[in-house]
N, C-alpha and C positions, 0 to 999 in steps of 0.2 A: 165475669164474660171476660174474654181474653183479650188480651192488649194487639191492635195491630200494628206495628210498626211501620214507622216509614223509614228504611234506612238503606245503606248502602248496597244491599241486593234489592230491595224495590225500586230503589231509584238506580239502577244498575246503569242507564244509560248517559247518567250525568258525573260519574264516575271515569275520566279517561286519562291513559297516561300520558305525564307530562315528560318532553326531552330539553335537554340543559341546548341551546342552538349555540353555543360555542362549545365548538368541534378543536379536539388536538391532534394532532401528528404522533405519527408513529416514533417511537426512537430512534435515533438516527445515528448513523458512527460519523465521528469525523473522520474526511478523507486525507491522506496520508500519502501516495505513495506516486500518484503523477506530480506533485510540486518537489519532487527529488529529478526530473525530469533537467537534467542544465545544460545537456549538450543542445544546442539547434541549433542546423541550418541558415548559414550565415551568408553563402553567396553561391545559391544554389543559380546552376546555369537556364536552367527553363522549369515549367511545369512537368511534373508525370507520376505515375501511383509508385516508381519507389523511387526515394533517394538515399545514394551510396554517400558515405563519408569515407577517404583516405584517411589513413596516420600512417606519417611517414615512418621507416624502422631504422634504430642507429647501427654503427659499423661495430663490430667485434673492436676491445680496447687491443692498443697497441701492445704487443709484448716485450718488446726487445728495442734496444736506441738502434739509432740511424749508424748503417758504415761509412765513414767521412768519404771513401770514392766510392761509391754503389750507390744507384741511383735507385729508391725502393719501387718493386714491384707496382702498378699501378690495381687498385682494388675496385670493384663494382659495388654501386651504393644500390643497398636493398631496394626491393622492388617495396611498394607500398603496401598496407594490410588495409583491407576494403570492411565496411560492415554497412548492410543492405537494409534501411528502414523502410517498409512497406505501409502504406499510407492507402486506408480504407475509411469509406464512410460509414458513419455510426448515426443512431439516432432511433426516435421511439415516438410515437402521437398515438391521442384520444379522440374521440370523435362523440360531445355532447351535444345529444339530442332537447331542441328546444323547450320541448312538454318536459324534462328534467329540469331543465334550468329557469323554469316557471313554476313548479309545483315543488323543486326542492325547498325546504326552511332555510338551508343553509347556502353561503356563497358556493356553489360546486363551481362554476367558474374560476375563482382565485385556490382554489382548495388545488382545485387537478393542473393549474400551472406552477404553483409550487410542488406538488408531486414528481410532477412531470421534470422540474426543476433541480429536485434531490435525484432524479432515476440518472441524469446527465452525468453527474461529478460521480456519484455511486457506482454506475455502468464502467468509465473512462478510468476510475482510479482501479476498480479490480483488475481489469486490462493487464496494467502495469503491475499490480501486484504479483499476478501469475508469471508474468514474464519474468520479473526480479527474480522469483524464488525457483524459478527454473536454470540462474545459472550453476556452472560446473563447480565451484570453489564451496567446497561442502568439510565441515568435520560435527562429529557426534559426541554423546556422553552416550558410552557403553556399559550397562555395570558396575558402574562407581569410577568408567577412568575414562580419563577425555583422549579419545579417537583421533589425529589430527590426521590420520590415512589407515583404512583398513578398519574402519568403522563401517558399521550397517543401520538402514532407519530401526530394520526388525530388530536390533538388537539393545534399540533404547527400554530403559525399564520406568517403571511410572518412579521408581526412586532417583530414575537420573535427571535431578533437576537443576533448572538454570542455575548458573554460580559465577562469582568474580569471576574466576579463571579462563571462563567462555569467553568474557567480552577482552581480557587479557591477552586469550590465544587469538583470537579475530584481528585484533588491530595490532599485534605484531606481524600476524600472515600478511597482512594489508601495506603494513609499512617494510616488511621486505619483498614486495613486488611490487614498489616504487609507489604504491597508491596515494595520492593528495588527499588531507583532510578534507571535510568540507567545511570548514568555516574554523578561521583560527587554528589550532592543532587538532582538533576535534573531528572525528567520525562521525558519521550517525545510525546508531542502535534501532533499530526496530523490533519492540519486543509484546509482548504478550501481554497483557494484566496477571495472568497467572504464572506467567516466567517473575513480572517486576514482584509480585506478591515473594517468591524465593528470593530473589535478588535481595529485595530489603529487609527481611529476617535473617539473612546469613551478614547484611553489614552491620547492624547491632548498633550502630550512635549515627546518631546526626552530622557528624563531622567526617562521613566515609562518604555520605550521598549527599550532595550539593544543592541547595536547592534553585531555580533559576534565576535568583536577583542575584546571585553571584559568580554570572557570567560575566565574564571581560567585554563582551560587546553585547547589551541588551536589545540593539537590532538585529542581531541574528541568533534570537530566542526563536524556533520551529513552532507553528501549531503541531500542541500536543506534547511538545516537551517537558518533560517531568524531573530533570536536572541532570547532570554532569556525572561521568563515572568510568573511570579504568580508560581513558581518553576518545571518550565518547559522549555526547549528546544524550540522550535516551530517551525516544517516544514511545510512550507505552501508549497501545492502541487495540483493541479486539479486531481491527481488519488485519488479521495476519491467518494464514493458513492453516491448520491443525487439522488431526485426523486419529482416527483409532487405531494402528497401524503399527504399533510397536510392537514388543515382546508381549508373550502370553497366549490363553489358547482361545479358551470359550468369549474371555473379554483381553481384547489387547490394550496396553499401555496408550496413553493420548501421547503426539510428538508434534510439537510444536517449530515450526520452522521461520525461527528469526532471522533476522537480516542486519550486518554491518556492513556500510558504503560508506566509500570514497568521494572526493570530486569524478565528474564525468563517467559515473556508472553506467544511466541512463540516457538515454539519447531521444529526443520527441522532434517530430519533423510534423508541421501545420500548413495543410492547403484552404483550411477552411476553419476560423476558429468553432467551437462547439456554441451554441447559442439556442436557445429560445426561439420557437416560429409559433405565432399564430396564421394560421391556416384561412386563406380566402373562403367566403362563403357563397358556394355553386350550386347548391343544389336549385332545384326549380322555384322552393318555397320558401328558400332561405332558413331551413330549421337547424340545420348540421354545423356547428362550430368544430372546427380542427385544432388541437394546441399541441404543441410536441416539440422537439428539439432535432438538432443537427449540428453535425459537424463532419469535419475532414482529415484525420492525422493518425500518425503510426508511432509505433515507440520501437527502441531495439535496447539491448545492451552493448552499450559503447566500447565500454575498457571491462572487459570479464575480469582483469585481474583487481579491480576495485570492489567485486562485490564476494561478499563473504557471508555463507550460510550456515547459523547453526540450528543445531536440532536437538532440543533434549526435550523431556516429560514434565511435570508442575506437579508439585502435591498437592494442587488444588483440582488436576483432572481427578475423574474414576480410576479407582483401584483395579488394577490388574488382578486377574483370575486363574 
């Protein structure tokens, strides 16, 4: 007589998928760019959709001495330079139904609030990044040579990796334009982890790459800073624009837009500080919960001479063919 098994097939209704009720969030990048906006309006005349900054311009240096019995001709004080910051509303929201909140095995309300809070800082940080990277001062690594002038993005080859000379050149150019360091004597260098790999590999020993605990002023260590090198405190972050738009045919070299910044490179104007918003429940049966964020602010490149973009590839990026 054949054995009749009472097994998982026979009692399939009792075998159900189990769920871990502890949910994790997606991996998130640490925000960097918005914190670099160190110029803000101080004496704004009135509310407005645009805030205009004005910067006094200096006179040309006097090149010859005065003549004893000649009254020098008067000169006109130069007109001011203006920088406009356009302020916009920013925000996002989600509407959670009561049925979802009742039936979900996870606290979907708290999770949604956390997701929207990150969406706030992520969205605004990317706006500042796009603005900074659109600056006019740029040089390139092209075919093994550093091109301070005359270089192009489409000539960046996959072997044109980030080097110590790129930081040295950026700092020299910033100082040559009278840009002030951001902290002590250090400029801020924002580089991709792929570029950091190449730079660390070139350095070769820890004496050339000083860790954060050797900063002269520990309170000035910025979030994400990994060390001090060539006149910069270096922030390593994936929050940096890159694209396969360098040299190559079917597959182009990946080009990273790293940045070195001085003081007052970026300006920020705030009409209402971005914040989380829990909306009122206004529907007839009080079923729909609104959660979101809202803020009113704008940004601009305040001192163009205090920004230097450096475009290179990396040995970790896909090869060109």
